[in-house]
C-alpha positions in Angstrom: -2.1 67.8 114.1 -4.9 66.3 116.5 -7.2 68.6 118.5 -5.2 67.2 121.8 -2.0 68.3 120.6 -3.2 71.5 119.3 -4.6 72.5 122.8 -1.5 71.2 124.6 0.4 73.5 122.7 -2.1 76.5 123.2 -1.8 75.7 127.1 2.1 75.5 127.0 1.8 79.3 125.7 -0.7 80.2 128.2 1.2 78.8 131.0 4.2 80.8 130.2 2.2 84.0 129.8 1.0 83.4 133.3 4.5 82.9 134.6 5.9 85.9 132.9 2.7 88.4 132.4 1.5 91.1 131.9 -2.0 90.8 131.6 -2.0 91.7 128.2 0.1 88.8 127.1 -2.0 86.7 129.1 -5.1 87.8 127.4 -3.3 87.3 124.0 -2.5 83.8 125.1 -6.0 83.0 126.4 -7.4 84.2 122.9 -4.8 82.0 120.9 -5.6 78.8 122.9 -9.2 79.3 122.3 -8.9 79.9 118.9 -7.0 76.7 118.6 -9.6 74.8 120.5 -12.4 76.1 118.2 -10.5 75.2 115.1 -9.7 71.8 116.2 -12.2 70.7 118.6 -15.2 70.7 115.9 -17.8 68.4 117.3 -19.4 68.3 120.8 -17.6 65.2 122.1 -14.0 66.6 121.2 -15.0 69.9 122.6 -16.0 68.3 125.9 -12.7 66.3 126.0 -10.6 69.3 125.3 -12.2 71.3 128.0 -12.0 68.7 130.5 -8.0 68.6 129.3 -7.9 72.3 130.0 -9.3 72.0 133.3 -7.1 69.1 134.6 -3.8 71.2 133.1 -4.7 74.2 134.9 -5.3 72.4 137.9 -2.3 70.8 138.1 -0.2 74.0 137.5 -2.1 75.4 140.3 -1.6 72.8 142.8 2.3 72.3 141.5 2.9 76.2 142.1 1.0 76.4 145.6 -1.8 78.7 143.9 -5.4 78.9 145.4 -7.8 80.3 142.6 -11.2 79.9 144.1 -12.7 80.0 140.3 -10.5 76.8 139.6 -10.0 75.1 142.8 -13.0 75.3 145.1 -15.3 72.9 143.0 -13.2 70.8 140.6 -16.0 68.4 140.0 -18.3 71.2 139.0 -16.1 72.7 136.6 -16.0 69.4 134.8 -19.9 69.4 134.5 -20.3 73.4 133.8 -17.5 74.5 131.6 -18.1 72.3 128.5 -21.6 73.8 128.5 -20.4 77.6 128.6 -20.7 79.7 125.4 -17.3 80.7 124.1 -17.4 84.1 125.4 -18.1 82.8 129.1 -15.3 80.5 128.7 -13.1 83.2 127.8 -14.4 85.3 130.8 -13.7 82.5 133.0 -10.1 81.9 131.9 -9.5 85.4 132.2 -10.5 85.4 135.7 -8.6 82.2 136.6 -5.0 83.3 134.4 -4.3 86.6 135.7 -5.1 85.7 139.2 -2.7 82.9 138.9 -0.1 85.3 137.5 -0.5 87.6 140.6 -0.2 85.1 143.0 2.9 83.8 141.4 4.5 87.3 141.0 3.7 88.0 145.0 5.6 84.5 145.7 8.3 85.6 143.6 8.5 88.9 145.2 8.6 87.4 148.9 11.0 85.1 147.8 13.3 87.7 146.6 12.8 89.9 149.7 13.6 86.8 151.8 16.8 86.1 149.8 18.0 89.7 150.2 17.5 89.7 153.9 19.2 86.4 154.3 22.2 88.0 152.3 22.4 90.9 154.6 22.1 88.8 157.7 25.0 86.7 156.4 27.2 89.8 155.9 26.3 90.9 159.4 27.6 87.7 160.9 30.4 87.2 158.6 31.7 90.7 157.7 35.0 90.7 159.7 36.0 87.6 157.5 38.6 89.5 155.1 37.9 86.6 152.5 34.2 87.2 152.5 33.2 87.4 148.8 30.0 87.3 146.4 30.9 83.6 145.9 30.6 82.8 149.7 27.2 84.6 150.0 25.9 82.7 147.0 27.1 79.2 148.0 25.5 79.8 151.3 22.2 81.0 149.8 22.4 78.1 147.1 21.8 80.8 144.1 23.8 81.7 141.2 26.3 84.4 141.2 24.7 86.0 137.9 21.1 85.8 139.5 21.8 86.8 143.0 23.9 90.0 141.6 21.0 91.0 139.4 18.4 90.7 141.7 20.5 92.4 144.6 21.3 95.4 142.2 17.5 95.5 141.3 16.3 95.7 144.7 18.9 97.7 146.6 20.2 99.9 144.1 23.8 99.1 144.4 25.9 96.1 143.8 26.3 93.4 146.6 30.3 94.4 146.7 29.5 98.1 147.3 27.0 96.8 150.0 29.4 94.9 151.8 32.0 97.6 151.7 29.5 100.2 152.9 28.6 97.6 155.9 32.1 97.2 156.9 33.0 101.0 156.6 30.0 102.1 158.5 30.7 99.6 161.3 34.2 100.6 161.4 33.2 104.2 161.9 31.1 103.3 164.8 34.0 101.3 166.3 36.2 104.6 166.0 33.8 106.5 167.8 32.7 104.0 170.6 36.3 102.4 171.4 39.9 103.5 171.7 41.0 100.5 169.6 43.7 101.5 167.1 42.5 102.2 163.5 44.4 99.3 162.1 42.9 96.9 164.9 39.6 98.2 163.9 40.3 97.6 160.3 40.9 93.9 160.7 37.9 93.7 162.8 36.0 94.8 159.8 37.5 92.6 157.2 40.4 94.8 156.2 43.8 92.8 156.6 45.8 95.8 155.2 45.7 98.7 157.5 46.8 101.1 154.2 44.0 99.7 152.4 41.3 100.0 155.0 42.4 103.8 155.4 42.3 104.7 151.9 39.0 102.9 151.7 37.7 104.7 154.6 39.1 108.2 153.2 37.4 107.7 150.0 34.0 106.8 151.6 34.0 109.4 154.4 36.2 112.2 152.9 38.8 111.8 156.0 41.1 109.3 157.2 40.1 107.1 160.5 42.5 109.2 162.6 40.9 112.3 161.0 37.2 111.1 161.6 37.7 110.1 165.2 39.6 113.3 166.1 37.0 115.5 164.5 34.4 114.1 166.7 36.5 114.6 169.7 37.0 118.1 168.6 33.4 118.8 168.2 32.5 117.3 171.8 35.5 119.6 173.3 
């Protein structure tokens, strides 16, 4: 194995660790990469070349993932001149500055993306909840994500399944309409995505502990 192919393999493992974390895994990947570099790049010219390849690969990784890490991106030309002259420990310290910083930025970007996805799903429900055919598949198609990924993400972020969220949203909206309008319960059920009045009534009672009629009557009795 040449020193180039060995360093490429080590960088690939390092990039995986940067994506996934945690910092302990990144530190292990850094040490593994540097150990391979020291074993295979035994001359000063080889060390200079493999260090330059490392800098280029890290920089491309940062650019492709829209990362701004000052220790890497602020003075690229200077890095090509400075890093090959660093001691092994100083080079390790530099990598342990850059790699965890990349990981934190990627993690923050994923969290922001997840939050936006959940909010978009909730907005889709708000607009379309009255459609009795609305399903998980409809939402995932609208958001261009897979059902399994979205279901896992929604459950993790919200603490309940998407279908449970949709049901709760519809029933809370139905409860408001029962209190704020004089529409019949079957009409309200239809407005909230329930084509079958009996199913609406049983689902409502399971959620609130009383039928739509009892729910409305209880408010009237309390106001009296």
